[in-house]
N, C-alpha and C positions, 0 to 999 in steps of 0.2 A: 478582527475575530466574530465570526460569523456564526450563530447559534442555530443549528439546523434542527435539534429537537431538544426538548428537555432532557439535560444530560449529555450532550454530545455537541461540540464547537469544531469549527474548522478554520485555520488560518492560511493564507495565500502568500507565498514569497517569490523571490526572483531568483532564477537560475538562468545565466548567459551562456550560451556556446559561442566559444570564441571571442567571448568579449562583446558580443554584438546581438545575438537572438536570444532574446528572453523566453525561455520554454516554461518557465516559473516553477516551482515545487509547493510543497505542502507541509503542514503537521496537523494532528487534529487533538482535541481533548475531550475525554471519557470520562463520565462518573462511574464509580465501582457502585455496588450495592451498599457498601459501608458509610457511602458518603464520600470517600476520599477520591481523588483524580489520578488518572493515567495520562500521559503525554506520547503521543504516537508520532515519532520521527521529529527531525527540527528543522526549522529555517533559519536565514539572518534574519532575525526580528528588528523591524526599527523600532523608532522611540514609541510610536503609538502602538504598536503592538506588544512591544515589552510591557507598557503600563497595563494595558488592559489585560494581559495576561498575570501578571502578578496582582492585579485587582481582583480577578476571578479566581486565584489561588489561596488569596490569603497571605501574600507575600510569599508563598511556596510552601506554607504550612501544608495544605490541602494536598499536595503533590505527592504521593505514594510510592509513583514508578514512572519509569521512561523506559518506552519500547522501541527499538529500532528494527523495521521490518523488512528493508531492502538491502541486500549485502554493498550495493554499489553505492548507497546513498550514505556517506560520512563526512561531508564536509562541516558539519554542525553538531556532530556528536561531541566534543569536547566541551563547546561553548555552551551547550544546552545542561551537560551535567554541570559546569561551574555555576552556572545560574540557579541549579537546583541539587547542589552536591548531597543533601540528604535522602534523596529519590532513590528506590531499588534500580538496578541499571540492568536491563534485559536486551539482548540483541542477537544477531546471528553470526556463526562462526567467523565471518570475515570482520564483523566489527570487533569481535575479541582478538583477532590478530592483528589488527591495524592499529589497535589502541590498548595494549597489554597493561599498560599501568591502571587504567580505568577500574574501579570495583565491580566487574561483571557478574552477575549472579545466576548461578545455573547453568545447565547445558545450551548450547545454541539454539537459537528460537526456531530453527529448520527442525531441530529433532525432538521438539516437543508432542508429547501425546495429546490425547483428549483431556487427561487430567493433568492439565498444568497449571502454574501457580497463577494464572488469572482467567481461570476456566469458568468462575462465576462471572465474568465481565466479558469475556470474548470467545467467538468460536473460532479458530484459524484454520487456514486451508492452504497447504503448499502445491503448488503444480506438479502433476505426474509428467513423467515420459521427458524431463528436460533436464539439463545441466541447472544447478541452482546456482554456480559461480561458474560461469563460462571462461576458459583461458582467454577468449578476445573480451574485453573489458567493455567494448561498446555493447555486448548484447545482455540487456537488463532484463531478460524474460522472466528470470526466477527471483520470486520474493514471497513473504508470507503474507497472505492477504486476512484481513481481520473483518469479522462481523461484530457489532456490538449486540449484545444479547437485550438490552433493555429497549433500544430504539430500532434495531435491525439495520443500521446505517453500516456501508460497507466502507473500508478504507482499504487503498490498494495503490500502490506504486510501480508503475510500467507494466506488470502483466496483463492489466487490463485498461486501455486506454479511452479517450473522449477526444476527437478533434473538434478543436475550438479556436475560433479567430484571436489572434492575439490583442493585448490592450482594449481599448472602448471598443473596438468592434465585436468583443467578444458579448457584449449584450445587444447587438444590432442582428448578428447574422446566427444562423441556428446551430445548435451542434449536431455532430454526428451522433448515431447513438454507440454503444460500448463497441471497442475494437480489440482485437487479439493485438499484441506487440508485434510490430512490423519486420521484426529479426526472429521470429519464431522457428523459422526453418535453421538457422543457424545454433537454436540452442537445442533442439530436440538431440535427444542421446543416439549415437550412433549405433543403433542396435534394434534387432527386431523386436516390433512391438511397441516402440515408444510413440509411433503417431497414436494408435490405439489408446495406449494408455493416458495419453494428453486428451485426447478425444473424451474419453470415460470420464476422466477428471471435470472436464468444462460441463459438461451435462449432468452430472451429479452436483457441481456448485449451483448450476441454473436453478435446479429443483429444489435442493435444500435451502437455498438463499433467495428463493423468489419471495417476492412481499418488500424487498428492500426498499426504502423511500427514498435512499440516495446514495449515490457513489462518488466518494472522493478519491478523483483520479491525479494523481502526482503532477504531472506537467502539462495540464490542460486545465480543467475545470470540475467543479463538483456538479454531476448531473442530477436532477430530480427525474423520479421515475414514478409513471402509475403504478396502481397495484398490479401484477403480474407482468409488467414491464421488463423485469430484471431477467427473468428465463428466456423472455422472447429476444431480449435484445443479446443475450451469451449465445443463443442458438445460433442469432443471424450472423454474429461475430465469429462462430464457429463455421459457419456454411463460407464464409468470406476466405476463410484460410485453407479450404478443402484441398485445392491443387497444390499447397505446399505439404500437407500431410498425406495426399497420395503420391507426390514424389518421393517423399521417405519411405514411404510402404514399398514402392518400386524397386527402391535402392535395397534397403534392408528387410524388407518381409513385414 
């Protein structure tokens, strides 16, 4: 359980593809202005992580809410609720559909506006121009991105990525800058203007969230950023997918 800034922690977990390649996953803990805590996503907590999380949350008494931000990250939803059953539970529409017996509160997360239930704690962003839940379940471009207002830290699952070497090599080899999801082309809506909508969303995000000191990315690493680097890296990531966006424009307009 890594403290990134006063009031924000990140935990890294394991997620193996085909039982072999560990691409990792994450959850975060953020403090609200009232002193209570919000858990963001879930992982398969090992004994040490569970003990640290319970210690940091006063055996769960400080956990006010749990929020699940990626529609296809569902493996640990039920277990995290069981560990903190009194926490208010928020999620996307797909979470609510897949776990209909859990006590979800309010509208699906992707439909929240600016004046949402946790607006004093987080600013949210949903990418424009893409299908939030693709029929091809391998395409994980759509998610709800969070920025913790008190620290500026960004938590994102899959929409933005960081390429990092696995295991012990991660501390020896350099990370990449921020990258767009490699299956962006499959997620763009099949309609005119979708590529421009995505581009506009990314540039607006780069401008508004510039100054983020860390980006916690699901399947790779926590990326520490210098002042102004968030905007530069998102713009660079956008430039790397320009051929994909141009191909969409040629096909749909």
